[in-house]
C-alpha positions as CSV (number, residue, x, y, z in Angstrom):
1,M,43.6,21.7,16.3
2,D,40.3,23.5,16.2
3,D,38.8,25.2,13.0
4,W,39.8,28.7,14.1
5,A,43.5,27.8,14.6
6,A,43.5,25.9,11.3
7,L,42.2,29.0,9.4
8,H,44.9,31.3,11.0
9,Q,48.0,29.2,10.7
10,G,50.6,30.1,8.2
11,T,50.8,28.5,4.7
12,G,54.5,28.3,4.4
13,R,54.6,31.0,1.7
14,E,55.1,33.9,4.0
15,E,58.7,34.4,3.0
16,F,58.0,33.9,-0.7
17,D,55.2,36.6,-0.7
18,A,57.0,39.1,1.5
19,P,56.9,42.6,0.1
20,G,60.6,43.0,0.7
21,R,61.4,40.4,-2.0
22,F,60.1,42.6,-4.8
23,D,62.1,45.6,-6.1
24,L,59.6,48.2,-7.4
25,T,62.1,51.1,-7.8
26,G,62.5,50.5,-11.6
27,L,58.8,50.9,-12.3
28,P,57.5,54.2,-13.5
29,K,55.4,56.2,-11.1
30,L,51.7,56.4,-11.9
31,V,51.1,60.1,-12.0
32,R,48.4,62.0,-13.9
33,A,49.6,64.2,-16.7
34,E,47.5,67.1,-15.4
35,P,45.3,67.4,-12.3
36,V,41.5,67.3,-12.8
37,R,40.2,70.7,-12.3
38,Q,36.7,71.6,-11.1
39,P,35.0,74.1,-13.3
40,R,35.2,77.6,-12.0
41,R,32.1,79.0,-10.5
42,S,30.8,82.1,-12.3
43,L,29.7,85.1,-10.3
44,V,26.8,85.6,-12.8
45,R,23.6,84.1,-11.6
46,P,22.2,81.5,-14.0
47,Y,18.9,83.3,-14.6
48,A,20.9,86.4,-15.7
49,R,22.2,84.3,-18.7
50,T,18.6,84.0,-19.9
51,G,17.5,87.6,-19.3
52,G,15.5,86.5,-16.3
53,R,13.4,84.0,-18.3
54,T,12.8,80.7,-16.6
55,R,10.8,78.8,-19.3
56,P,11.9,78.0,-22.8
57,G,9.9,79.2,-25.8
58,Q,9.2,75.6,-26.7
59,E,8.9,72.5,-24.5
60,L,12.1,70.5,-24.4
61,A,12.4,67.0,-22.9
62,L,15.6,65.8,-21.3
63,E,16.1,63.3,-24.1
64,S,15.4,65.8,-26.9
65,L,18.3,65.7,-29.4
66,V,20.1,68.9,-30.4
67,W,22.5,69.3,-33.3
68,T,24.0,72.4,-34.9
69,T,22.8,73.6,-38.3
70,A,25.1,75.1,-41.0
71,A,24.2,78.6,-39.8
72,G,25.1,77.5,-36.2
73,R,28.5,76.3,-37.4
74,R,29.1,79.8,-38.7
75,H,27.8,81.2,-35.4
76,E,25.0,83.1,-37.1
77,G,22.4,84.3,-34.5
78,V,24.8,83.4,-31.6
79,V,25.1,86.2,-29.1
80,S,26.7,84.7,-26.0
81,V,29.7,82.5,-25.1
82,E,27.4,79.8,-23.8
83,Q,25.5,79.8,-27.1
84,R,28.7,79.5,-29.1
85,F,29.9,76.6,-26.8
86,I,26.6,74.8,-27.4
87,C,26.9,75.3,-31.2
88,D,30.4,73.9,-31.1
89,L,29.4,71.0,-28.8
90,C,26.3,69.9,-30.8
91,V,28.1,69.4,-34.1
92,E,27.5,65.8,-33.0
93,S,24.0,65.1,-31.8
94,R,23.6,65.5,-28.1
95,S,20.7,65.3,-25.7
96,V,19.6,68.4,-23.7
97,A,20.7,66.7,-20.5
98,E,24.2,66.1,-22.0
99,V,24.5,69.7,-23.0
100,A,23.6,70.9,-19.5
101,A,26.3,68.6,-18.1
102,Y,28.9,69.9,-20.5
103,V,28.0,73.5,-20.0
104,H,27.9,73.2,-16.2
105,L,24.6,75.2,-16.0
106,P,21.2,74.2,-14.6
107,L,18.9,72.3,-16.9
108,G,16.3,75.0,-17.0
109,V,18.8,77.6,-18.1
110,V,20.1,75.3,-20.8
111,K,16.6,74.6,-22.1
112,V,16.0,78.4,-22.5
113,I,19.4,78.9,-24.3
114,V,18.8,75.9,-26.6
115,A,15.3,77.1,-27.4
116,D,16.7,80.6,-28.3
117,L,19.3,78.9,-30.5
118,A,16.5,76.9,-32.2
119,D,14.5,80.1,-32.8
120,A,17.6,81.7,-34.3
121,G,18.1,78.7,-36.6
122,A,21.5,77.8,-35.1
123,V,20.4,74.4,-33.9
124,E,17.7,71.8,-34.7
125,I,15.8,69.9,-32.1
126,H,14.4,66.4,-32.5
127,H,11.6,65.7,-30.0
128,P,11.4,62.0,-29.2
129,G,8.1,60.3,-28.5
130,L,5.7,57.7,-29.7
131,L,3.3,58.6,-32.6
132,V,-0.3,57.9,-31.6
133,A,-1.3,57.0,-35.1
134,D,1.6,54.5,-35.5
135,R,0.2,51.0,-35.3
136,S,3.5,49.5,-34.0
137,S,3.6,52.2,-31.2
138,L,0.1,51.2,-30.1
139,D,1.0,47.5,-30.2
140,F,4.1,48.2,-28.1
141,M,2.2,50.2,-25.5
142,S,-0.5,47.5,-25.2
143,R,2.2,44.8,-24.7
144,L,3.9,47.0,-22.1
145,L,0.6,47.5,-20.3
146,E,0.0,43.7,-20.3
147,G,3.5,43.1,-18.9
148,L,2.9,45.6,-16.1
149,R,-0.4,44.0,-15.2
150,A,1.3,40.6,-15.1
151,L,3.6,41.9,-12.4
């Protein structure tokens, strides 16, 4: 018998593994409790939510952390539904990119809205980055540069 025929011959377990041997009628059906819904698309253009502004009042990085202040929890200075949603969402610290994903708005629009909330005192923003005067940051950067050169 050649190798091809040996690979394709039966194992003697065909009757044992046959699907007809197993009764699956007693098992519960796997059904989602509720279907996943796509967010509804708004008829309002994204730039209309920012009053036509395309740049935030302060520079925000994707990884900048946003959290709601005590005034934001009371919705002081909040004027739109999106701003209220962001204040409720950022009770736990979130990045600007996460906020944009939850709100289902473009990143540029979310940056403008978050900057407006920060100006109103409803949220605080932590800008990440390395401190130039920090010795450990300089050591880290020099080790990183050496590692890149070694590649």
